[in-house]
C-alpha angles and dihedrals in degrees: 000000000000115000115254113251112248129172115217120201123178130186126180114240138171093272095047129276120341112213127192125192119200123188100179095271110038136027122216120198124207136173119226109196087201130017093238089065085079089076089063094059127088094249102102116149094021124122116249127202113203132185097225132089116273115195128013141220118243098207141354136082096243096074125207120338092228091061092050090049092047090052090052092049092051096042131155101013110031103016090110089065091074112081128190112251121225121266115262095259090055093050090062098039126101113269093247089054101034099090091048090047091052090049090051092055104033109018090244132101122219123251118233086253091059094045090053092056097044095092090058092047092050091047094054091043093051090049095048095048090052089061130089115261093255091050092049090055091060088068119081131181111236127181112212094216092054090046092052093041090056091049086051094064092275093301123126114242120259098215124065115244095238097063128074093253093051093051091049092049093052095046090050089056090054096045098083088065096031110034095181092053097120094050090044091051091049091056093040092057090063096053096078138025117257089240088064104032126018120210090246090055086058093048094047095050091047091048092053092045094052092044089052091049091051091053095048095045094050097247091115140028118241111234128188134212105240103023092218104038124193130219131244123231089274091054096251116146114243101216143120117221132203141166127247110197113234 
């Protein structure tokens, strides 16, 4: 029997990792306290789109090519939403030393925002590098703003995701494939406290899940930034994927 098509989108949040499963009709939301908990689920062999950096530079001030390409794609409205991840050495450094380590390897220090997300970046990297090569390849980095821009005809969104207009705009872009998306979102907002999960975390994870579903079901083409990605020293592809509806 053929495996049912399910799009999986994951976004890191304060309470852990918010996962949404979309099967073309309904969406299911789950919280993973740790990303390694994914291995305990009956989802083996399925593609996963996650909003978190995968693959890191060792040295150099220019950062990853995929981030530069994503900023160009989102310019001039949402390019600032793409941050430059730390180098691999900084990802595994102590928090008090991470910024200095990044400066040593890249000539750039880390912002407080970057330092705050390093534990999540390290957690995902540790999990992925523990997997077999075929299982690693099932995980793709996806940036929500790139995903929504592609669903918007290749145009970056005008409104920011954290305000009411931005949330409405993003849900409207998902509605053609998920007609009940506004009702679903209203219910989803009540599942978790805001201190654990923000509304834009939910929208981002849902957007990735639906985009992944569209690619798997043949309703969209998968595109990559850049089109010919390179691998880091651990063999992880440094690319950002998105879906272009047919």
